[in-house]
C-alpha positions as MATLAB code, in Angstrom:
seq = 'XXXXXXXXXXXXXXXXXXXXXXXXXXXXXXXXXXXXXXXXXXXXXXXXXXXXXXXXXXXXXXXXXXXXXXXXXXXXXXXXXXXXXXXXXXXXXXX';
ca = [
     -47.542  -14.670  100.291;
     -45.691  -11.616   99.518;
     -42.223  -11.124  101.298;
     -40.331   -7.935  101.543;
     -36.741   -8.474  100.906;
     -33.912   -6.283  102.329;
     -32.248   -3.669   99.933;
     -28.611   -4.981  100.024;
     -27.778   -8.312   98.671;
     -24.933   -8.824  101.081;
     -25.646   -9.399  104.775;
     -23.350   -7.556  107.155;
     -23.813   -8.193  110.884;
     -24.053   -4.833  112.730;
     -21.750   -6.035  115.535;
     -18.240   -7.498  116.073;
     -19.578   -9.546  119.047;
     -19.644  -13.231  117.517;
     -22.674  -14.372  119.561;
     -24.611  -11.183  118.386;
     -23.605  -11.748  114.823;
     -24.812  -15.399  114.861;
     -28.171  -14.206  116.226;
     -28.492  -11.468  113.612;
     -27.668  -13.902  110.749;
     -29.826  -16.713  112.147;
     -32.791  -14.224  112.448;
     -32.304  -13.218  108.904;
     -32.213  -16.834  107.694;
     -35.480  -17.373  109.661;
     -37.270  -14.133  108.299;
     -36.473  -14.268  104.768;
     -36.104  -16.803  101.808;
     -32.418  -17.078  101.219;
     -31.554  -20.087   99.743;
     -28.488  -18.272   98.231;
     -27.057  -15.566  100.344;
     -23.886  -13.416  100.791;
     -22.577  -12.601  104.141;
     -19.464  -10.021  104.922;
     -17.714  -10.934  107.980;
     -14.411   -9.664  106.788;
     -14.216   -7.112  109.644;
     -13.941   -9.846  112.139;
     -10.953  -11.496  113.672;
     -10.093  -15.049  112.669;
     -11.550  -17.102  115.523;
     -14.698  -15.082  115.682;
     -15.335  -15.409  111.784;
     -14.599  -19.267  112.114;
     -17.339  -19.585  114.883;
     -19.983  -17.234  112.953;
     -19.563  -18.959  109.755;
     -19.862  -22.442  111.348;
     -22.684  -21.818  113.453;
     -24.639  -19.936  110.654;
     -23.864  -22.442  107.976;
     -25.354  -25.218  110.155;
     -28.453  -23.212  110.592;
     -28.633  -22.388  106.935;
     -28.145  -26.006  105.872;
     -31.014  -27.301  108.185;
     -33.427  -24.826  106.476;
     -31.811  -25.050  102.950;
     -29.745  -28.437  102.427;
     -29.243  -27.389   98.621;
     -28.782  -23.823   99.427;
     -25.392  -21.839   99.421;
     -23.695  -19.016  101.517;
     -21.032  -16.949  100.172;
     -18.807  -15.729  102.894;
     -16.772  -12.763  102.373;
     -13.690  -13.180  104.763;
     -10.427  -11.409  105.591;
      -8.138  -14.548  105.813;
      -7.719  -17.971  103.832;
      -7.366  -19.466  107.441;
     -11.139  -19.264  107.999;
     -11.782  -21.335  104.897;
      -9.139  -23.732  105.909;
     -10.566  -24.131  109.343;
     -14.130  -24.933  107.999;
     -13.077  -27.264  105.214;
     -13.152  -30.274  107.710;
     -16.504  -29.131  108.921;
     -18.139  -28.439  105.596;
     -21.502  -29.117  104.870;
     -21.436  -28.432  101.163;
     -23.089  -24.966  101.329;
     -20.302  -22.645  101.797;
     -17.975  -20.713   99.445;
     -15.336  -18.241  100.429;
     -14.337  -14.880   98.984;
     -11.337  -12.920  100.345;
     -11.840   -9.278  100.792;
];
């Protein structure tokens, strides 16, 4: 089966609302084969970015236990928050 992939290699949610961002990213995970993916949430505040990265990492881990998400973030606090919840599929890049 052929699958069309989006043009950009980095996913950027089109909203600052954390629940809408989670839905956007989770729909992407369901729709496309994305064992490895990059998501830019550097425009979100720390609390919203922690929520989004935690919820979406769990969804991605369920579909791809050996997959990887590279999160582009604005603060090291986000990585520190998620360390104790780590599923082993996250990496973080400061923007």
